[in-house]
Backbone as a chain_set.jsonl record, in Angstrom:
{"seq": "XXXXXXXXXXXXXXXXXXXXXXXXXXXXXXXXXXXXXXXXXXXXXXXXXXXXXXXXXXXXXXXXXXXXXXXXXXXXXXXXXXXXXXXXXXXXXXXXXXXXXXXXXXXXXXXXXXXXXXXXXXXXXXXXXXXXXXXXXXXXXXXXXXXXXXXXXXXXXXX", "coords": {"N": [[44.866, -23.734, 13.885], [45.159, -23.403, 11.129], [42.652, -24.619, 10.372], [40.875, -22.746, 11.416], [41.413, -20.589, 9.646], [40.578, -21.499, 7.216], [37.926, -22.37, 7.691], [36.528, -20.028, 8.623], [36.2, -18.135, 6.331], [34.518, -19.912, 4.8], [32.365, -20.451, 6.387], [31.404, -17.641, 6.507], [30.638, -17.291, 3.813], [28.749, -19.185, 3.534], [26.761, -17.927, 5.327], [26.153, -15.536, 4.005], [24.962, -16.512, 1.612], [22.723, -17.788, 2.512], [21.436, -15.579, 3.584], [20.435, -14.341, 1.488], [18.184, -15.652, 0.647], [14.791, -15.635, -0.55], [11.829, -15.261, 1.475], [9.4, -14.46, 1.282], [5.881, -13.756, 0.179], [4.546, -15.516, -2.731], [3.801, -14.852, -6.052], [0.536, -15.684, -7.502], [-0.083, -15.826, -9.937], [1.681, -16.332, -13.057], [4.16, -14.25, -14.79], [2.981, -11.797, -14.185], [3.315, -8.884, -12.565], [3.424, -8.173, -9.211], [2.662, -5.936, -6.584], [4.624, -5.571, -3.762], [3.621, -5.276, -0.655], [4.503, -5.266, 2.499], [3.977, -8.267, 3.95], [2.105, -9.057, 1.967], [0.796, -9.53, -1.393], [-0.095, -7.257, -3.878], [-1.943, -7.325, -6.864], [-0.961, -5.941, -9.961], [-2.67, -3.788, -12.283], [-3.784, -5.358, -15.166], [-3.439, -4.608, -18.436], [-4.09, -3.785, -21.923], [-2.293, -1.7, -24.06], [-3.415, 0.788, -26.242], [-2.313, 1.64, -29.426], [-1.687, 4.766, -30.937], [-0.724, 6.332, -33.881], [0.703, 9.265, -34.92], [2.054, 11.791, -36.916], [4.918, 10.919, -36.721], [4.905, 10.416, -33.971], [4.148, 8.135, -31.403], [1.52, 7.25, -29.541], [0.71, 5.658, -26.655], [-2.243, 4.355, -25.264], [-4.128, 3.807, -22.367], [-7.132, 2.588, -21.16], [-9.29, 4.415, -18.911], [-8.925, 6.563, -16.128], [-7.607, 6.061, -13.748], [-5.683, 3.603, -11.997], [-6.824, 0.665, -10.463], [-4.923, -0.729, -8.791], [-3.059, 0.122, -6.112], [-0.664, 2.005, -4.309], [1.102, 3.32, -1.48], [3.73, 3.635, -1.492], [6.66, 5.108, -2.378], [8.89, 4.129, -3.615], [8.293, 1.621, -5.15], [8.246, -2.009, -4.716], [8.329, -4.858, -6.766], [7.131, -8.161, -7.319], [7.677, -10.896, -9.423], [6.66, -13.907, -10.974], [8.518, -15.499, -13.408], [7.584, -16.749, -16.46], [7.427, -16.596, -19.299], [8.148, -14.148, -20.207], [11.174, -12.266, -19.931], [12.45, -10.957, -16.869], [14.221, -8.857, -17.104], [13.496, -7.396, -19.338], [11.447, -5.593, -18.671], [10.17, -2.355, -18.438], [9.61, 0.86, -16.967], [7.335, 3.484, -16.858], [6.13, 6.74, -16.323], [2.616, 7.74, -16.531], [0.534, 9.996, -18.177], [-2.538, 11.63, -17.39], [-5.135, 11.981, -19.534], [-8.182, 13.195, -20.936], [-9.765, 11.284, -19.549], [-8.234, 8.94, -19.696], [-5.142, 7.018, -19.498], [-1.993, 7.929, -20.747], [0.99, 7.763, -22.735], [3.224, 9.446, -24.782], [5.59, 8.633, -27.295], [8.185, 9.619, -29.19], [9.606, 9.543, -32.609], [11.81, 11.027, -32.847], [14.401, 11.892, -30.683], [13.53, 13.698, -27.889], [14.161, 16.453, -25.601], [12.59, 16.779, -23.447], [11.212, 14.497, -23.618], [9.463, 11.359, -22.662], [11.349, 9.091, -20.724], [12.398, 6.002, -19.685], [11.899, 5.009, -16.233], [14.509, 4.38, -13.943], [15.07, 1.051, -13.01], [15.706, -1.804, -10.789], [16.552, -5.103, -11.196], [16.305, -8.072, -9.581], [17.264, -11.425, -9.234], [15.536, -13.881, -7.33], [15.542, -16.536, -7.037], [14.803, -19.789, -8.56], [12.112, -19.029, -10.813], [11.627, -16.588, -9.91], [11.534, -13.166, -9.441], [12.659, -9.906, -8.323], [11.505, -6.582, -8.889], [12.494, -3.317, -8.723], [11.863, 0.072, -8.296], [14.296, 2.406, -8.9], [14.545, 4.948, -7.959], [12.995, 7.659, -6.119], [9.464, 7.973, -6.661], [7.053, 10.256, -7.966], [3.64, 11.079, -6.848], [1.2, 9.543, -8.774], [0.079, 7.941, -11.999], [1.334, 4.925, -13.292], [3.21, 2.651, -15.429], [4.307, -0.561, -15.837], [6.044, -2.457, -18.147], [6.846, -4.979, -20.7], [9.592, -4.383, -22.871], [9.095, -4.838, -25.646], [6.371, -5.032, -26.105], [2.747, -4.384, -25.894], [1.523, -5.092, -23.749], [0.541, -4.011, -20.551], [1.236, -3.292, -17.109], [-0.317, -1.879, -14.674], [-0.193, 0.657, -12.186], [-0.917, 2.89, -9.308], [0.605, 5.552, -7.586], [-0.107, 7.056, -4.569]], "CA": [[45.0, -22.463, 13.363], [44.816, -23.518, 9.784], [41.262, -24.878, 10.345], [40.151, -21.464, 11.613], [41.577, -19.733, 8.494], [39.803, -22.055, 6.213], [36.526, -22.423, 8.077], [35.925, -18.71, 8.718], [35.643, -17.712, 5.029], [33.479, -20.874, 4.286], [31.122, -19.972, 7.206], [30.88, -16.327, 6.144], [30.097, -17.454, 2.475], [27.377, -19.791, 3.758], [25.836, -17.118, 5.927], [25.774, -14.701, 2.916], [24.111, -17.121, 0.682], [21.464, -17.933, 3.292], [20.834, -14.273, 3.887], [19.786, -13.783, 0.19], [16.88, -16.315, 0.303], [13.438, -14.925, -0.253], [10.886, -15.986, 2.263], [8.025, -13.67, 1.165], [4.784, -14.3, -0.628], [4.938, -15.796, -4.156], [2.664, -14.483, -7.013], [-0.311, -16.763, -7.771], [-0.106, -15.843, -11.495], [3.118, -16.124, -13.669], [4.268, -13.117, -15.707], [2.249, -10.681, -13.631], [4.127, -8.167, -11.416], [2.679, -7.921, -7.894], [3.343, -4.959, -5.647], [4.992, -5.947, -2.428], [3.178, -4.551, 0.667], [4.977, -6.024, 3.834], [3.894, -9.636, 3.779], [1.088, -9.476, 1.049], [1.009, -8.918, -2.709], [-1.106, -6.51, -4.617], [-1.875, -7.442, -8.229], [-1.11, -4.76, -10.762], [-3.808, -3.83, -13.296], [-3.398, -5.927, -16.387], [-4.122, -3.843, -19.519], [-3.473, -3.87, -23.231], [-2.235, -0.364, -24.524], [-3.9, 0.915, -27.641], [-1.301, 2.447, -30.18], [-2.194, 5.695, -31.929], [0.326, 6.892, -34.635], [0.574, 10.595, -35.644], [3.224, 12.585, -37.262], [6.168, 10.455, -36.083], [4.784, 10.056, -32.511], [3.251, 7.018, -30.974], [0.859, 7.456, -28.12], [0.191, 4.469, -26.012], [-3.34, 4.864, -24.361], [-4.736, 2.828, -21.56], [-8.388, 3.182, -20.732], [-9.488, 4.63, -17.386], [-8.134, 7.55, -15.513], [-6.774, 5.582, -12.571], [-5.593, 2.099, -11.798], [-7.238, 0.04, -9.125], [-3.819, -1.156, -8.03], [-2.535, 1.481, -5.692], [0.484, 1.856, -3.247], [1.59, 4.735, -1.027], [5.123, 3.535, -1.432], [7.327, 6.036, -3.47], [9.984, 3.299, -4.294], [7.667, 0.292, -5.007], [8.885, -3.216, -5.086], [7.429, -5.896, -7.416], [7.64, -9.513, -7.426], [7.079, -11.517, -10.54], [7.126, -15.293, -11.344], [8.648, -15.324, -14.799], [7.477, -18.046, -17.136], [7.595, -16.435, -20.549], [8.7, -12.729, -20.321], [12.247, -12.19, -19.063], [12.239, -9.769, -16.008], [15.106, -7.834, -17.621], [12.859, -6.641, -20.388], [10.451, -4.687, -18.254], [10.403, -0.824, -18.304], [8.646, 1.59, -16.031], [7.003, 4.854, -17.248], [4.971, 7.502, -15.627], [1.647, 8.023, -17.494], [-0.311, 11.286, -18.099], [-4.13, 11.395, -17.545], [-5.84, 13.04, -20.502], [-9.343, 12.889, -21.396], [-10.156, 10.06, -18.903], [-7.483, 7.84, -20.058], [-3.773, 7.147, -19.115], [-1.309, 7.723, -21.951], [2.452, 8.293, -22.931], [3.677, 9.551, -26.164], [6.92, 8.333, -27.711], [8.617, 10.29, -30.49], [10.625, 8.96, -33.23], [13.082, 11.818, -32.696], [14.622, 12.027, -29.249], [13.26, 15.084, -27.462], [14.872, 16.593, -24.27], [11.593, 16.544, -22.325], [10.322, 13.335, -23.965], [9.48, 10.36, -21.574], [12.428, 8.233, -20.515], [12.152, 5.046, -18.666], [12.343, 5.143, -14.99], [15.511, 3.43, -13.576], [14.592, 0.041, -12.167], [16.668, -2.816, -10.567], [16.011, -6.487, -11.336], [17.199, -9.155, -8.757], [16.759, -12.934, -9.183], [15.333, -14.427, -6.003], [15.557, -18.131, -7.109], [13.825, -20.359, -9.604], [11.844, -18.099, -11.831], [11.206, -15.517, -9.081], [12.303, -11.969, -9.491], [12.168, -8.629, -7.586], [11.816, -5.415, -9.677], [12.331, -2.141, -7.883], [12.053, 1.507, -8.678], [15.674, 2.726, -8.408], [14.484, 6.29, -7.663], [11.526, 7.891, -5.584], [8.423, 8.324, -7.619], [6.054, 11.128, -7.595], [2.255, 10.456, -6.992], [0.612, 9.542, -10.215], [-0.104, 6.726, -12.655], [2.578, 4.319, -13.858], [2.998, 1.299, -16.152], [5.503, -1.427, -15.879], [5.621, -3.171, -19.332], [7.944, -5.437, -21.353], [9.96, -3.323, -23.835], [8.573, -5.132, -26.986], [5.061, -5.447, -26.027], [1.726, -3.359, -25.562], [0.905, -5.42, -22.455], [0.921, -3.127, -19.484], [0.842, -3.688, -15.856], [-0.366, -0.425, -14.237], [-0.36, 0.993, -10.708], [-1.001, 4.156, -8.988], [1.222, 5.899, -6.36], [-0.819, 8.076, -4.037]], "C": [[44.635, -22.538, 11.837], [43.348, -23.725, 9.521], [40.446, -23.616, 10.509], [40.231, -20.621, 10.355], [40.857, -20.256, 7.39], [38.352, -21.975, 6.474], [35.819, -21.104, 8.13], [35.452, -18.211, 7.455], [34.629, -18.577, 4.443], [32.141, -20.477, 5.135], [30.579, -18.548, 6.837], [30.155, -16.461, 4.741], [28.772, -18.051, 2.679], [26.464, -18.894, 4.333], [25.349, -16.126, 4.884], [24.758, -15.227, 1.993], [22.777, -17.296, 1.37], [20.726, -16.662, 3.583], [20.033, -13.818, 2.693], [18.505, -14.663, -0.291], [15.665, -15.412, 0.511], [12.402, -15.848, 0.42], [9.473, -15.341, 2.254], [6.938, -14.411, 0.445], [5.215, -14.379, -2.071], [3.625, -15.451, -5.035], [1.933, -15.733, -7.481], [-0.389, -16.889, -9.124], [1.308, -15.524, -12.081], [2.945, -14.941, -14.605], [3.464, -11.954, -15.457], [2.918, -10.121, -12.469], [3.107, -7.826, -10.346], [3.486, -6.835, -7.057], [3.583, -5.5, -4.342], [4.67, -5.069, -1.35], [3.426, -5.495, 1.937], [4.888, -7.5, 3.459], [2.643, -10.181, 2.822], [1.508, -8.929, -0.365], [-0.277, -8.367, -3.185], [-1.065, -6.775, -6.11], [-1.975, -6.199, -8.965], [-2.258, -4.911, -11.731], [-3.222, -4.256, -14.641], [-4.175, -5.143, -17.577], [-3.377, -4.001, -20.865], [-3.423, -2.322, -23.748], [-2.665, -0.211, -26.038], [-2.748, 1.886, -28.175], [-2.023, 3.436, -31.051], [-1.052, 6.384, -32.596], [0.019, 8.256, -35.185], [1.723, 11.393, -35.73], [4.486, 12.23, -36.601], [6.022, 10.286, -34.645], [3.864, 8.895, -32.359], [2.766, 7.204, -29.639], [0.244, 6.08, -27.763], [-1.08, 4.829, -25.03], [-3.931, 3.587, -23.681], [-6.105, 3.354, -21.07], [-8.546, 3.435, -19.189], [-8.409, 5.658, -16.933], [-7.195, 7.154, -14.33], [-6.824, 4.103, -12.42], [-6.098, 1.725, -10.396], [-6.046, -0.476, -8.207], [-3.007, -0.01, -7.499], [-1.549, 1.057, -4.48], [0.838, 3.35, -2.902], [3.101, 4.676, -1.075], [5.824, 4.258, -2.694], [8.392, 5.261, -4.158], [9.245, 1.899, -4.343], [8.631, -0.86, -5.395], [7.889, -4.19, -5.641], [7.947, -7.238, -7.422], [6.786, -10.223, -8.485], [7.745, -12.966, -10.637], [7.223, -15.35, -12.864], [8.483, -16.776, -15.351], [7.744, -17.779, -18.713], [8.224, -15.068, -20.984], [9.769, -12.415, -19.359], [12.106, -10.876, -18.16], [13.107, -8.559, -16.575], [14.522, -6.89, -18.733], [11.89, -5.665, -19.978], [11.04, -3.224, -18.15], [9.336, -0.257, -17.567], [8.544, 3.023, -16.572], [5.942, 5.406, -16.456], [4.002, 7.944, -16.9], [0.947, 9.398, -17.147], [-1.752, 10.907, -18.222], [-4.611, 12.425, -18.401], [-7.197, 12.402, -20.929], [-9.967, 11.447, -20.929], [-9.483, 8.891, -19.018], [-5.918, 8.114, -19.578], [-3.043, 6.999, -20.461], [0.209, 8.261, -21.84], [2.612, 8.36, -24.361], [5.178, 9.565, -26.331], [7.153, 9.013, -29.062], [9.728, 9.492, -31.275], [12.044, 9.688, -33.125], [13.177, 11.986, -31.113], [14.403, 13.529, -28.902], [13.84, 15.214, -26.144], [13.882, 16.427, -23.359], [10.647, 15.383, -22.599], [10.391, 12.232, -22.663], [10.597, 9.453, -21.704], [11.926, 7.122, -19.429], [12.752, 5.285, -17.215], [13.284, 4.054, -14.61], [14.926, 2.383, -12.685], [15.721, -0.969, -11.966], [16.028, -4.126, -10.599], [16.92, -7.338, -10.554], [16.408, -10.497, -8.79], [16.727, -13.351, -7.733], [15.476, -15.897, -5.966], [14.443, -18.612, -7.995], [13.456, -19.149, -10.557], [11.269, -16.76, -11.156], [12.018, -14.487, -9.092], [11.774, -10.638, -8.803], [12.595, -7.581, -8.694], [11.584, -4.248, -8.711], [12.596, -0.922, -8.651], [13.401, 1.884, -8.05], [15.691, 4.285, -8.078], [13.009, 6.549, -7.091], [10.745, 8.406, -6.653], [7.399, 9.253, -7.177], [4.521, 10.426, -7.571], [1.89, 10.63, -8.532], [0.516, 8.064, -10.679], [1.114, 6.194, -13.353], [2.19, 3.086, -14.509], [4.251, 0.672, -16.132], [5.127, -2.391, -17.152], [6.892, -3.731, -20.035], [8.174, -4.581, -22.623], [9.472, -3.65, -25.286], [7.171, -5.579, -27.185], [4.106, -4.278, -25.737], [1.032, -3.876, -24.399], [1.435, -4.366, -21.311], [0.418, -3.509, -18.103], [0.987, -2.291, -14.927], [-0.666, -0.461, -12.746], [-0.399, 2.458, -10.602], [-0.159, 4.405, -7.649], [0.427, 7.074, -5.72], [-0.219, 8.534, -2.813]], "O": [[43.83, -21.73, 11.374], [42.797, -23.129, 8.596], [39.439, -23.428, 9.826], [39.241, -19.983, 9.994], [40.482, -19.438, 6.549], [37.586, -21.564, 5.603], [34.654, -21.01, 7.744], [34.281, -17.832, 7.421], [33.863, -18.086, 3.614], [31.057, -20.236, 4.604], [29.366, -18.337, 6.875], [29.146, -15.788, 4.532], [27.769, -17.585, 2.138], [25.308, -18.973, 3.918], [24.144, -15.873, 4.875], [23.811, -14.538, 1.612], [21.757, -16.943, 0.779], [19.515, -16.672, 3.804], [19.092, -13.034, 2.815], [17.909, -14.464, -1.349], [15.51, -14.637, 1.454], [12.15, -16.983, 0.016], [8.575, -15.628, 3.046], [7.085, -15.594, 0.138], [6.008, -13.599, -2.598], [2.509, -15.799, -4.651], [2.567, -16.731, -7.822], [-0.737, -17.971, -9.596], [1.995, -14.596, -11.652], [1.87, -14.642, -15.124], [3.235, -11.15, -16.361], [3.088, -10.802, -11.458], [2.054, -7.248, -10.618], [4.706, -6.859, -6.893], [2.582, -5.937, -3.774], [5.418, -4.12, -1.113], [2.616, -6.35, 2.296], [5.719, -7.945, 2.666], [2.233, -11.342, 2.828], [2.373, -8.066, -0.516], [-1.365, -8.894, -2.954], [-0.027, -6.396, -6.652], [-2.893, -5.412, -8.733], [-2.754, -6.012, -11.97], [-2.311, -3.626, -15.178], [-5.405, -5.092, -17.61], [-2.187, -4.312, -20.9], [-4.497, -1.727, -23.843], [-2.294, -0.996, -26.91], [-2.305, 2.793, -27.47], [-2.886, 3.043, -31.836], [-0.353, 7.071, -31.851], [-0.958, 8.355, -35.928], [2.364, 11.686, -34.72], [5.115, 13.08, -35.972], [7.049, 9.996, -34.032], [2.913, 8.719, -33.119], [3.533, 7.307, -28.682], [-0.579, 5.495, -28.468], [-0.882, 5.567, -24.065], [-4.174, 2.541, -24.282], [-6.183, 4.491, -20.607], [-7.987, 2.729, -18.351], [-7.234, 5.61, -17.294], [-6.202, 7.805, -14.007], [-7.833, 3.443, -12.669], [-5.834, 2.362, -9.375], [-6.212, -0.618, -6.995], [-2.363, 0.731, -8.24], [-1.637, 0.009, -3.84], [0.875, 4.305, -3.678], [3.724, 5.668, -0.699], [5.533, 3.97, -3.855], [8.81, 5.679, -5.238], [9.629, 1.043, -3.545], [9.574, -0.75, -6.178], [6.785, -4.361, -5.123], [9.158, -7.434, -7.525], [5.555, -10.211, -8.517], [8.936, -13.222, -10.462], [6.21, -15.27, -13.559], [9.047, -17.767, -14.888], [8.249, -18.687, -19.373], [8.771, -14.962, -22.081], [9.517, -12.285, -18.162], [11.691, -9.832, -18.663], [12.695, -7.402, -16.493], [15.008, -5.787, -18.983], [11.46, -4.886, -20.828], [12.204, -2.986, -17.827], [8.235, -0.804, -17.513], [9.562, 3.698, -16.726], [5.015, 4.749, -15.982], [4.418, 8.374, -17.976], [0.83, 9.815, -15.995], [-2.152, 10.038, -18.997], [-4.536, 13.615, -18.094], [-7.279, 11.211, -21.232], [-10.521, 10.65, -21.687], [-9.95, 7.852, -18.551], [-5.519, 9.25, -19.318], [-3.368, 6.108, -21.245], [0.561, 9.067, -20.978], [2.204, 7.466, -25.103], [5.923, 10.307, -25.692], [6.312, 8.93, -29.957], [10.623, 8.882, -30.69], [13.136, 9.139, -33.269], [12.192, 12.182, -30.401], [14.975, 14.442, -29.499], [14.045, 14.183, -25.503], [14.244, 15.875, -22.319], [9.566, 15.232, -22.031], [11.274, 12.296, -21.808], [10.824, 9.015, -22.832], [11.177, 7.384, -18.488], [13.902, 5.689, -17.042], [12.989, 2.889, -14.879], [14.324, 2.734, -11.67], [16.615, -1.05, -12.809], [14.949, -4.254, -10.019], [18.131, -7.369, -10.776], [15.229, -10.648, -8.468], [17.705, -13.214, -6.998], [15.527, -16.464, -4.875], [13.38, -18.014, -8.164], [14.317, -18.397, -11.016], [10.552, -15.978, -11.78], [13.199, -14.67, -8.799], [10.573, -10.373, -8.76], [13.671, -7.608, -9.291], [10.593, -4.216, -7.981], [13.443, -0.879, -9.543], [13.62, 1.709, -6.851], [16.775, 4.851, -7.939], [12.028, 5.891, -7.436], [11.216, 9.177, -7.489], [6.873, 9.086, -6.077], [4.273, 9.39, -8.188], [2.19, 11.557, -9.284], [0.8, 7.119, -9.943], [1.862, 6.964, -13.956], [1.126, 2.507, -14.29], [5.26, 1.324, -16.399], [4.064, -3.011, -17.178], [7.928, -3.066, -19.998], [7.258, -4.137, -23.316], [9.455, -2.726, -26.098], [6.78, -6.288, -28.113], [4.603, -3.22, -25.351], [0.041, -3.279, -23.98], [2.605, -3.99, -21.246], [-0.703, -3.995, -17.956], [2.037, -1.765, -14.56], [-1.251, -1.379, -12.172], [-0.034, 3.207, -11.507], [-0.209, 3.591, -6.727], [0.323, 8.091, -6.405], [-0.73, 9.461, -2.185]]}, "num_chains": 1, "name": "protein.A"}
């Protein structure tokens, strides 16, 4: 009887640990988020946002009206092999298309209708592998996943 009481919790813990292992595809490039589509990965568009400052506002501009990295999934999942940029520093924003470019304007002053980061969840999968998920359904449009202290942008489109 004592063996059953001790073994059952140990077996349950072992089962839970084994259930959390990731067996999916691994990104070929480090520090680049890839969109997970079933059993394949789609590389996000790597871009450098140009910064334009005007009257206390900073506009980040990315060339082109649309990203070649596309997904129909409203709550996309990204897999990233972290080498230098911690996964917890990523932020996601919806971009506006203006004059053939994608852009987002941040204000020094907090505005009610100003852009706010989209809620994301970051989960460690093992080693330097992480899963980043949108924590809310996203509308069709252009988006950027970017480290909070950088102008590097990893862009994608939801259609």
